[in-house]
C-alpha positions in Angstrom: 70.9 -14.7 -24.2 68.3 -11.9 -24.7 65.4 -11.5 -22.3 62.8 -9.6 -24.3 59.7 -7.8 -23.1 57.2 -5.5 -24.8 55.7 -2.4 -23.2 52.4 -1.0 -24.6 51.0 2.4 -23.6 48.2 4.8 -24.7 47.9 7.9 -22.6 45.4 10.6 -21.8 45.5 12.2 -25.2 44.7 8.8 -26.9 47.0 9.8 -29.8 48.3 6.4 -30.5 49.8 3.2 -29.1 53.4 3.4 -28.0 55.1 0.0 -28.3 58.6 -0.6 -26.9 60.8 -3.7 -27.3 63.2 -4.0 -24.4 66.0 -6.4 -23.5 66.5 -7.0 -19.8 69.4 -9.5 -20.0 72.0 -7.0 -19.0 72.5 -4.8 -15.9 70.6 -1.9 -17.6 67.5 -2.3 -19.7 68.2 -1.9 -23.4 65.6 -0.3 -25.6 65.8 -2.1 -29.0 62.9 -0.3 -30.7 60.0 1.9 -30.0 57.2 2.8 -32.4 53.8 4.6 -32.3 50.9 3.0 -34.0 47.7 5.0 -34.8 44.4 4.4 -33.1 41.6 3.7 -35.6 39.4 6.7 -36.0 36.2 4.9 -35.2 37.7 3.5 -32.0 39.2 6.9 -31.1 35.7 8.4 -31.2 34.3 5.6 -29.0 37.1 6.1 -26.4 36.7 9.8 -26.2 32.9 9.3 -25.7 33.6 6.8 -22.9 35.8 9.3 -21.0 32.6 11.1 -19.8 29.2 9.8 -18.6 26.8 8.8 -21.4 24.1 6.4 -22.5 24.6 2.6 -22.9 28.0 2.8 -21.3 28.3 -0.8 -20.2 27.8 -2.3 -23.7 30.0 0.4 -25.3 32.7 -0.2 -22.7 32.7 -4.0 -23.2 33.1 -3.7 -27.0 35.8 -1.1 -26.6 37.6 -3.3 -24.2 38.0 -6.0 -26.9 38.7 -3.5 -29.6 41.5 -1.8 -27.7 43.0 -5.3 -27.0 43.0 -6.0 -30.7 44.7 -2.7 -31.6 47.3 -3.3 -28.9 47.9 -6.8 -30.1 48.4 -5.6 -33.7 51.0 -3.1 -32.4 52.9 -5.8 -30.5 52.9 -8.1 -33.5 54.0 -5.4 -35.9 56.8 -4.4 -33.6 58.2 -8.0 -33.3 57.8 -8.5 -37.1 59.8 -5.3 -37.8 62.5 -6.4 -35.5 62.7 -10.0 -36.8 61.6 -11.4 -33.5 59.3 -14.4 -33.0 56.5 -14.3 -30.4 58.1 -17.2 -28.5 61.2 -15.1 -27.9 59.2 -12.5 -25.9 58.8 -13.3 -22.3 55.8 -11.1 -21.7 53.9 -8.0 -22.7 53.3 -5.2 -20.2 50.1 -3.4 -21.2 48.9 -0.2 -19.6 45.7 -0.3 -21.6 43.6 2.8 -22.2 42.4 4.8 -19.1 38.7 5.5 -19.3 38.2 6.9 -15.8 40.6 7.8 -13.0 38.7 8.7 -9.8 41.1 8.0 -7.0 39.8 10.5 -4.4 36.1 9.5 -4.0 34.7 6.8 -1.7 35.8 3.5 -3.1 37.9 5.3 -5.6 38.9 3.5 -8.8 40.9 3.7 -11.9 39.7 1.9 -15.0 41.9 0.8 -17.9 40.5 -1.2 -20.8 42.2 -3.5 -23.3 41.4 -7.1 -22.3 44.7 -8.9 -21.6 43.1 -12.3 -22.2 42.3 -11.3 -25.8 45.8 -10.0 -26.2 47.4 -13.2 -24.9 45.3 -15.2 -27.4 46.0 -12.9 -30.4 49.7 -12.5 -29.8 50.5 -15.9 -28.3 52.5 -14.0 -25.7 52.0 -13.9 -21.9 50.5 -10.5 -20.9 50.7 -8.6 -17.6 48.1 -5.8 -17.2 45.8 -4.1 -14.7 48.7 -2.4 -12.9 46.9 0.2 -10.9 44.3 -1.6 -8.8 46.6 -3.4 -6.4 48.1 -0.1 -5.3 44.6 1.4 -4.9 43.5 -1.7 -2.8 46.5 -0.7 -0.6 45.1 2.8 -0.2 47.2 4.4 -2.9 46.3 6.6 -5.9 47.2 4.0 -8.4 49.3 6.7 -10.1 51.7 7.7 -11.3 53.1 4.3 -12.1 56.4 5.3 -13.8 58.4 6.6 -10.8 59.6 3.1 -9.8 61.0 2.7 -13.3 62.5 6.1 -13.2 64.2 5.2 -10.0 65.5 1.9 -11.5 67.0 3.5 -14.6 67.6 7.2 -14.0 68.6 7.6 -10.4 72.2 8.8 -9.6 74.1 9.1 -6.4 75.9 12.2 -7.6 73.0 14.4 -8.6 69.4 14.9 -7.3 67.3 14.6 -10.4 63.7 15.3 -11.5 62.2 13.5 -14.4 59.2 15.3 -16.0 56.9 13.4 -18.3 54.7 15.8 -20.3 52.0 13.6 -21.7 48.3 14.4 -21.8 48.8 15.0 -18.0 52.2 16.0 -16.8 53.9 14.2 -14.0 57.2 14.3 -12.2 59.5 12.1 -10.2 62.0 13.4 -7.7 65.0 11.2 -7.4 67.2 12.2 -4.5 70.9 11.3 -4.6 70.7 9.6 -1.1 68.9 6.5 -0.2 67.7 8.1 3.1 65.3 10.4 1.2 62.0 9.2 -0.3 61.4 9.2 -4.0 58.5 11.5 -4.7 56.2 11.5 -7.7 52.8 13.0 -8.7 50.8 14.5 -11.5 51.4 18.2 -11.7 48.4 19.0 -13.8 47.6 19.4 -17.5 50.3 18.5 -20.0 49.1 18.3 -23.6 45.5 17.3 -23.1 44.0 20.8 -23.1 46.5 22.0 -25.7 45.5 19.2 -28.1 41.8 19.6 -27.4 41.8 23.4 -28.1 43.9 22.9 -31.2 41.6 20.2 -32.5 38.6 22.5 -31.9 39.9 25.6 -33.6 42.3 24.2 -36.2 41.1 20.7 -36.9 44.6 19.4 -36.1 45.3 16.8 -33.4 48.1 18.9 -31.9 49.9 22.2 -32.3 53.1 21.1 -34.1 56.2 22.4 -32.3 53.9 24.9 -30.5 54.0 27.2 -33.6 50.4 28.3 -33.2 50.7 29.0 -29.5 53.9 31.0 -30.2 51.7 33.5 -32.3 49.7 34.4 -29.2 50.3 36.0 -25.9 49.2 34.4 -22.6 46.3 36.2 -21.0 47.0 36.9 -17.3 43.3 36.9 -16.4 42.6 33.5 -17.9 45.8 32.1 -16.5 45.0 33.2 -13.0 41.5 31.7 -13.3 42.8 28.3 -14.5 45.6 28.3 -11.9 43.1 28.7 -9.1 41.9 25.1 -9.5 42.3 23.4 -6.1 44.3 20.5 -7.5 47.4 22.7 -7.9 47.5 23.5 -4.2 46.7 19.9 -3.1 49.6 18.2 -1.4 51.0 14.9 -2.8 50.3 12.1 -3.1 48.0 13.1 -5.9 47.0 12.2 -9.4 44.6 13.5 -12.0 43.2 13.3 -15.5 40.7 14.6 -18.0 38.0 14.2 -15.3 39.3 17.5 -13.9 41.1 19.2 -16.8 38.9 19.1 -19.9 37.5 21.3 -22.6 34.2 22.2 -20.8 36.2 23.3 -17.8 38.4 25.5 -19.9 35.4 27.0 -21.8 33.6 27.8 -18.6 36.5 30.0 -17.6 36.8 31.6 -21.0 33.1 32.5 -20.9 33.6 34.5 -17.7 36.3 36.7 -19.1 35.3 40.4 -19.7 36.9 40.4 -23.1 36.9 37.9 -25.9 40.3 36.2 -26.5 41.7 35.1 -29.8 42.1 31.3 -30.0 45.9 31.5 -30.2 46.0 33.6 -27.1 44.1 30.8 -25.3 46.6 28.3 -26.7 49.5 30.4 -25.4 47.8 30.6 -22.0 47.5 26.8 -21.8 51.2 26.5 -22.6 51.9 28.8 -19.7 49.5 26.8 -17.4 51.5 23.7 -18.1 54.8 25.4 -17.6 53.8 27.2 -14.4 52.3 24.1 -12.8 55.4 22.0 -13.5 57.8 24.7 -12.3 55.9 25.6 -9.1 55.9 21.9 -8.1 59.6 21.5 -8.8 60.4 24.5 -6.6 58.6 22.8 -3.7 60.9 19.8 -3.8 64.2 19.3 -2.1 67.5 20.3 -3.8 67.4 19.6 -7.5 70.4 19.7 -9.8 69.2 18.1 -13.0 65.8 18.0 -14.8 65.1 15.6 -17.6 62.1 16.0 -19.8 60.3 13.2 -21.7 56.9 12.6 -23.4 55.1 14.3 -26.3 55.5 17.8 -24.8 59.3 17.5 -25.3 58.6 18.0 -29.1 56.7 21.3 -28.4 59.5 23.8 -29.1 57.5 26.7 -27.7 56.6 24.9 -24.5 60.2 23.8 -24.0 61.5 27.3 -24.6 59.1 28.7 -22.0 60.0 25.9 -19.6 63.8 26.6 -20.0 63.1 30.3 -19.4 61.2 29.5 -16.2 63.9 27.1 -15.0 66.9 29.2 -15.3 69.6 28.0 -12.9 68.7 24.4 -13.4 70.4 21.9 -15.7 67.6 21.1 -18.2 67.9 18.1 -20.6 65.8 15.5 -22.4 66.0 11.8 -21.3 67.7 11.1 -24.7 70.9 12.1 -22.9 70.3 9.3 -20.4 70.0 6.8 -23.2 66.2 6.6 -23.4 64.3 8.5 -26.2 61.7 10.9 -25.0 58.9 9.1 -26.8 59.9 5.7 -25.4 60.0 6.3 -21.6 56.5 5.4 -20.7 56.2 2.4 -23.0 59.5 1.1 -21.7 58.2 1.6 -18.2 55.4 -0.9 -18.8 57.9 -3.4 -20.2 59.8 -3.0 -17.0 56.6 -3.4 -14.9 55.9 -6.7 -16.6 59.6 -7.7 -15.9 59.1 -6.6 -12.3 55.9 -8.6 -12.0 57.5 -11.9 -13.2 60.5 -11.3 -11.0 58.5 -10.5 -7.9 59.8 -6.9 -7.7 57.8 -4.0 -6.4 56.4 -1.9 -9.2 55.0 0.8 -7.0 56.6 3.2 -4.4 54.4 3.9 -1.4 55.9 7.4 -0.8 54.7 8.2 -4.4 51.2 6.8 -4.4 50.3 7.0 -0.7 49.7 3.3 -0.4 50.4 1.5 2.8 53.4 -0.4 1.2 55.2 -1.0 -2.0 53.7 -3.9 -4.1 54.2 -6.2 -7.0 51.7 -4.8 -9.6 49.7 -6.4 -12.3 47.6 -9.4 -13.2 49.2 -12.3 -15.2 47.4 -13.6 -18.3 49.2 -16.6 -19.9 48.8 -17.3 -23.5 46.9 -20.5 -24.4 49.3 -23.5 -24.5 
């Protein structure tokens, strides 16, 4: 008998809602379907505005909290309809929500995701597990990244030491040693697609640089790359996590303004690709022995970025997670289905060696649907 869960995810780039339908009845989670549903334009503008301080924040936040829940619910309902599944067959939805602020380092640090799970439970008539980060933060952790426990559950191998790199808005990696005596390590390496998308939107009016074709027309500028790479985050030791609070368009533009010569926009785009590549590669080289590297996330579709990454990682076996049976676009949404499964089965969803918490913990808050 199938044991179905849905995972819902919207990342730093806010480029849509990823929804995964997963069957946990077997020894290995089986991905049945994964789709991406667009975020309504009006809500998209509201979410971007909430990611930085502004007027009337509390009211705007409260309304966006309900609106995100409605969009997530619509995604879940469409997914089960497309797969001829009834709501009563789904054990639970694991919802990441939409991150509005991630400030783990300050006094009483916090991470805020919106998308009211109570509203989702009512609209879908499915139990919802959400608010996955705050338990880990209460235990002294960063609350991020959350996917390494899932990576360990589905991608670890006793024959090869592996690294799983997710290139979303922010890039993160998980080091999976082949022995149980070594700790799993995971952290955010720095910008993934967030700056690339923002710069492309500003100069081309497009949400992203398809396959990296525009960046490929430019040449990375050494001066700008050096300036961007000097950000203290890159030299900070793990555990660590970050977001658009540190890496954003104003930060990029402030460095461009200090350059002696004006750069063509595509040269900046090429430089941002190199920043993503170098930050990933430099962090991988600081890990223990690595034999295989698997890439997932939206960055896996950027052919130029992937080519530069392959060039910088000569000597390593480089693959996409498709070769491990999980589509590159489905990994994070599938992870939140797994986190819901872990919550209901009282399994730890965090790894203390990753987040810096005092211990592993069962993550999330359970919101049952009205009976």
